[in-house]
C-alpha angles and dihedrals in degrees: 000000000000089000088060093049090052091048103044102028133210097338088063091045089055092048092049091052089055090050093047091049091050088049096052091044090053090045091051092050089049095050093047089049090049089050091048089052093046091044095049111150109269140156133209113278090249083081113071149108112322097017127154120228120201115259126227092014135092107275114219118204117186143162146127139292140148114308109274093009115152114240131198120193120191126189131158094348092311125115128200126185130202142147130241111247127232090285093050095252124133138171137183130185126214119208115252119290130200122237107292145119168046098221139154121247108211124189118186131192128119084330131022131237123195125190116193138204093026116173132197114224143097123333124195131182111224113202148157138074134317100315087060092039091050111109130214089257104023141156088253090060139281123285118247111295089000096169093052093043091053093045090053096045097109102139109133091176092060108082129195128210120183120198112211116243103267139155133193143185093228135021109287128214096196129045142158125266125209101237103326123252115341128190114235113264139147090271102042095046092063092068098041131088111283095208091050094045095051090046092048092047090054091050093047094049093046098044098029090219134119114276127203120197120195111193116206106164140130126194122242095017125141120217099258094078088053093054124086113246099239087057092054092047090056090063105087099206091045098046089072088066092057100063094119098026097111092056090045093050093045090052101041093121091049093046090093092070095046097044100082093053091045093049092045090055092048095048088051090053089048090055091045089057098039110097090204088069096035101051118100090250112040112237093239089061106113089223090072108113096202090202093142094046122110122251127240141169114237140242094049140118112249087224083075092052102096097216093050105046111167096349114168118199141047127340122178119215127190138168137169126236130184126227129193118236093258091056095049130094091019127121109258143170124241117210119192102161117225123337124197115251116337138342143191113198133196133183116201091348095307119112110233102174153341135200131193101193117089096208095050120104113238106236107158125179114232109210123226115280097027096099118068133199109261122004119028128174127213120192127188123191104200122194123198118185099182143341119015120003135187138052107332102175130093125281094244089060092063105086148112114242116206128180111227122174092342095310133095116247121192135215113197113229097182121106129047119022132159122237140188133185119255123178122349111218090220087078092057138068115258113287117252109263108249110257089240086055097049085122087071090072112118113274093359094118095042088055096046104037112017107033092057090059092056125131094018103130112253138174092219150294136282112203130192111179140110108101091098093054098047094104086057096037094140089060089050087069087072102026097057100051089043091056093049093050093046093053091050092048094050094044090051093205096118127257093327116192113281113194120186141183121236104223117265132246111282135145131030128356102217124223092218130023113282142177110260135184094211088055088051093049090052086051091055091050091049089054089054089072086081088073110092123265097011135134133186130216109213111214102171090123103044101051128097121243089212100039125055086201104064114199100220101090093144095074088043092055090047092052092049087048090054088054092051091049090057103033105030101029102030099236118163098234138125098256101169140048119246116306119200106247107234116248093004094118115121123190109219106182108291092349135076124217117208128195126207139201120222089037100101093128093045142265132272142185123229100223137023095299140007115274135186102052125126130183139201146184130216090293087070090229109141126209132180110275139206116245140187136179120244105187103290093350134080120215115205130188144145119205094226092055101076099175106029119190108170143034134198130192128196090355101163140076091259106011129181103236133148114179115134137159121243090267089067095250118138124243117248115245112253148157131221094210129080098206114144115276130215092260095050103113090216094057 
């Protein structure tokens, strides 16, 4: 270019200036046009056709536009004006409106958005893990009478909104929905949260107003990902676990590349601390006599083994089995059912399989030549990283399948095994979160699924979660109230109602009273009732001991609805089953008298006699107790306990218990003692 200037002189220089000016002018117009395109007026996806806006509260409407752009928002004959700030953000707030509609919500700027069929009513956030995520017709199974429930689900004034599963390293303003707002119909109800639907139906029928339900749930998640990071940092004992959290959150997207190396290093450290690998003879060696190993009947979860409690780590299992000569040397298939969480399996010292997915059935091919006539040894190294651990399948699924003369012959492997503890995870740093579980990172789900909903006006929250925190139930006493308070603080709509579900009966029913982490989790939830404006739906009678996803979501929705009637809408009703009145215990000789709240009209037993009570003296040894109702009290005793000091009720994963109030609502499990539990970190 400068060569041309030198050759053709000033005339060319003047011409070039004109060309450059035109170029920069065109470029400026292009950039401004692109900015206009990129800054097109828009709102979060929680605003849309068929939406429900909260009645009797200020109604915020917000979104994005070009910096300085004038915005007009119209609703129900009212108009509000504002301008987008330098970041393109804008917000208006309408004064409270009563239940009404349908209306159009119209937002005008450089372009115009019109949302139709808008109703004013009640809006509830529905959050938690799989039992909130579970739909009326889900992969986990259908709710009771699913076909009839779907067929009858014609409630056009109940509206559903599904947030898409999403996690983030920082609080998001935008997010993706999963189809926008949808009126309740026989088709739409099938893919919406069953718990939320039956709750919403109860509210709609009782109040006769529109009801909007926003589902933001993710199966299998603990409470930490749902809690804002500042709230976690305020907990002294938890803050120590957040040393590298900023780096982790900043690199969530790149975590996929780092994970294999992080996991490899952690697994190496696990082996270095596992005596089964470090002993002179490895524990999978068939020459191990295992004479000093403990005995156990499999299949069973080790949470149900009284001396293990909520142990997280490695346990080695082994047993011998004999084969006749015509069974040996052949190719076979080993079936072990499901093992929670991971396993490494050997036969006669040769590894034949491993699995790292707790829901996967263990079906391992046994190559020819591994099996021998006479004595054979199978060894399983099971690793549990949290929650229940052990063999969770049915007894008939534990077997060796061997083809003999064209037919399958089976050798049962259920029954007596030997076990020995390997590495306790308390001795190791926290395991890297699997890349497919990056959403488990503290605050990641709050950032991706809750923060983008704020400050949408809501009446309150229903919450069903806790199973994933059972192994750390004592910590839940602090974590759960902290999460509730942080949501309320960030929403800035006061202490809105927070209704939650006490986890249902699931797991083993013990022959004798035992310590149990699920019981301690229920206690932590019970203690959360001290947080203002809360209610708890007890489900100890409507779960399924063999299925963590109980089908009876109808009674659950009803019980949450009762909580809403009392806490959110001020109705004078009995909304809860009996709750043990703290410090009401009175020792009357060899008997203990207990008093209950929510029992004004009396107590009752469903069955011939009360069940589920245990009693102990100063030795802290609990035995099953006799119990009887005396008006609004329960008297508990056992002849062999001469000086009783403590009572427990429903203290098991899946207890047999039958105390109700006259309204037919079940009593919450409880204990009168404050002895250290198995999830107490100081135990």
